[in-house]
C-alpha positions in Angstrom: -6.7 -0.4 20.9 -6.9 -0.2 17.1 -10.1 1.8 17.5 -8.4 4.3 19.7 -5.4 4.6 17.3 -7.8 5.2 14.4 -9.8 7.8 16.4 -6.6 9.7 17.4 -5.4 9.6 13.8 -8.7 10.7 12.4 -9.0 13.7 14.7 -5.5 14.9 13.6 -5.5 13.9 10.0 -9.0 13.6 8.6 -7.8 14.2 5.1 -5.4 11.3 5.4 -8.2 9.1 6.7 -10.3 9.8 3.7 -7.2 9.1 1.5 -6.7 5.8 3.3 -10.3 4.9 2.7 -9.9 5.8 -1.0 -6.8 3.7 -1.4 -8.2 0.9 0.8 -10.9 0.2 -1.7 -8.2 -1.1 -4.0 -6.8 -3.4 -1.4 -9.3 -4.6 1.2 -12.5 -2.7 0.9 -14.7 -4.6 3.3 -12.6 -4.1 6.4 -11.8 -0.5 5.6 -15.5 0.3 5.2 -16.4 -1.4 8.5 -13.7 0.6 10.2 -15.0 3.8 8.5 -18.5 3.0 9.8 -17.1 2.7 13.3 -15.4 6.1 12.9 -18.6 7.6 11.6 -20.6 6.3 14.6 -18.0 7.9 16.9 -18.5 11.2 15.1 -14.9 11.3 13.7 -15.9 11.1 10.0 -18.9 12.4 8.0 -21.1 9.7 6.6 -21.8 11.3 3.2 -18.2 12.3 2.7 -17.0 8.8 3.5 -19.7 7.2 1.3 -18.9 9.6 -1.6 -15.1 8.9 -1.4 -15.5 5.1 -1.0 -18.1 4.8 -3.8 -15.9 6.9 -6.1 -12.9 4.7 -5.4 -15.0 1.5 -6.0 -16.1 2.7 -9.4 -12.5 3.7 -10.3 -11.4 0.3 -9.1 -13.9 -1.5 -11.3 -13.1 0.5 -14.4 -9.3 -0.1 -13.9 -9.9 -3.9 -13.7 -12.2 -3.7 -16.7 -9.5 -1.8 -18.6 -7.0 -4.6 -17.7 -9.3 -7.1 -19.3 -9.8 -5.0 -22.3 -6.0 -4.6 -22.8 -5.6 -8.4 -22.5 -8.2 -8.9 -25.2 -6.5 -6.4 -27.5 -3.2 -8.1 -27.1 -4.8 -11.5 -27.6 -3.1 -12.8 -24.5 -4.0 -16.4 -23.7 -2.6 -16.4 -20.1 -3.1 -14.1 -17.1 -0.9 -15.0 -14.1 -1.7 -18.7 -13.5 -5.0 -18.6 -15.5 -5.0 -20.2 -18.9 -7.7 -18.1 -20.6 -8.2 -20.7 -23.3 -9.3 -23.2 -20.6 -11.8 -20.9 -19.0 -13.4 -19.9 -22.4 -16.8 -21.5 -21.5 -16.9 -19.4 -18.3 -16.0 -16.3 -20.3 -18.8 -17.1 -22.7 -21.2 -17.3 -19.7 -20.0 -14.0 -18.4 -20.6 -12.5 -21.9 -24.2 -13.8 -21.9 -25.1 -12.9 -18.3 -22.7 -10.1 -17.8 -25.0 -7.9 -15.7 -25.7 -10.7 -13.2 -22.0 -11.6 -12.8 -21.0 -7.9 -12.4 -23.6 -7.3 -9.8 -23.2 -10.5 -7.8 -19.4 -10.6 -7.9 -19.2 -7.4 -5.9 -20.3 -9.4 -2.9 -18.0 -12.4 -3.6 -14.6 -11.8 -2.0 -12.1 -13.0 -4.6 -14.4 -13.4 -7.6 -15.0 -9.7 -8.1 -11.7 -8.7 -9.7 -11.7 -11.8 -11.9 -15.2 -11.0 -13.2 -14.2 -7.3 -13.8 -11.2 -8.4 -15.8 -13.3 -11.0 -17.7 -15.9 -8.3 -18.5 -13.3 -6.2 -20.2 -11.8 -9.3 -21.9 -15.1 -10.3 -23.4 -15.5 -6.7 -24.6 -18.5 -5.6 -22.5 -19.2 -2.0 -23.6 -18.1 0.4 -20.9 -21.6 2.0 -20.7 -23.2 -1.3 -20.0 -20.5 -2.2 -17.5 -20.9 1.0 -15.6 -24.7 0.6 -15.6 -24.4 -2.6 -13.5 -21.3 -1.6 -11.6 -22.8 1.6 -10.2 -25.7 0.1 -8.3 -23.6 -2.9 -7.1 -20.9 -0.5 -5.9 -23.4 1.7 -4.1 -25.1 -1.1 -2.3 -21.8 -2.8 -1.4 -20.3 0.4 0.0 -23.5 1.4 1.9 -23.9 -2.1 3.3 -20.3 -2.3 4.8 -20.3 1.2 6.1 -23.7 0.5 7.8 -22.3 -2.7 9.2 -19.5 -0.8 10.8 -21.9 1.8 12.1 -24.2 -0.8 13.7 -21.2 -2.8 15.0 -19.9 0.4 16.7 -23.2 0.8 18.5 -22.6 -2.5 20.1 -18.9 -2.0 20.9 -19.5 -0.9 24.5 -21.2 -4.2 25.2 -18.7 -6.1 23.1 -15.6 -4.5 24.9 -16.8 -6.3 28.0 -17.5 -9.6 26.4 -14.6 -10.7 24.2 -16.3 -14.1 23.6 -19.2 -12.3 21.8 -16.8 -10.4 19.6 -14.9 -13.6 18.7 -18.2 -15.4 17.9 -19.5 -12.5 15.8 -16.2 -12.2 13.9 -16.1 -15.9 13.4 -19.6 -16.1 12.1 -18.9 -13.2 9.7 -15.7 -14.8 8.4 -17.4 -18.2 8.0 -20.3 -16.6 6.0 -17.7 -15.0 3.7 -15.8 -18.3 3.3 -19.1 -20.2 2.6 -20.1 -17.7 0.0 -16.7 -17.8 -1.6 -16.7 -21.6 -1.7 -20.2 -21.5 -3.2 -19.1 -19.3 -6.0 -16.0 -21.4 -6.5 -18.1 -24.5 -6.9 -20.3 -22.7 -9.5 -17.2 -21.6 -11.3 -15.7 -25.1 -11.3 -19.0 -26.6 -12.5 -19.1 -24.1 -15.3 -15.6 -25.1 -16.3 -16.5 -28.8 -16.3 -19.6 -28.2 -18.4 -17.5 -26.3 -21.0 -14.7 -29.0 -21.0 
């Protein structure tokens, strides 16, 4: 049902679909890219246009969050929302030392990404260095999720008939994301304990 709504919408308002993809990168990128891959497979969107728009939005997203961190550092704020920046100073020092690794890996960690982007700006990572690692991570991330949607769409005819298979695949996908997020959370907590 959602697929048919998206297909009808994309046939009538392709520009709005690309705009939705662009804006979706700031909210929930993974799901939007998977849906975009499904629409590409159905011939409703162009692969390279979608990739270009999504990749551009991802880079803008990363720079905006880096700028937020930079502004926090300039104002010497010690608190961001519920984070006490003084308490996570050891983690910030680790980000400063291994910035390229954190920037790259965080793109694939659900909630860690924005935190690392803000922290990169906060620890004054130069914009050129930041972009040098953000570009390949953003490209791989964007291409991966569009491709997942594309491949998933190939199987939709079989999956429409077997709802159990769809449920199992979605459950496995969500569990993998949760496991990865918990793994990064444990790493983050152990880094906090070492610094305390």
